[in-house]
C-alpha atoms as one frame of an Amber mdcrd trajectory, in Angstrom:
protein
 -17.622   1.850  -2.170 -16.097  -1.382  -2.841 -13.801   0.562  -5.511 -13.329
   3.354  -2.929 -11.964   0.653  -0.634 -10.071  -1.608  -3.503  -7.770   1.872
  -3.913  -7.562   2.480  -0.550  -5.976  -0.533  -0.057  -3.909  -0.976  -2.915
  -2.168   2.375  -1.859  -1.725   1.116   1.313  -0.368  -2.261   0.063   2.241
  -0.442  -2.003   3.179   2.275   0.994   3.655  -1.144   2.610   6.001  -2.500
  -0.180   7.865   1.057   0.015   8.013   0.973   3.701   9.515  -2.430   3.475
  12.191  -1.899   0.545  13.188   1.287   3.295  13.099  -0.785   6.177  15.634
  -3.436   4.119  17.782  -0.455   2.759
């Protein structure tokens, strides 16, 4: 369960970073 949560958090974090990059652009 923890592993799955970490995976989701990691994915969301990456998504946030991508979104931030797009926003800055």
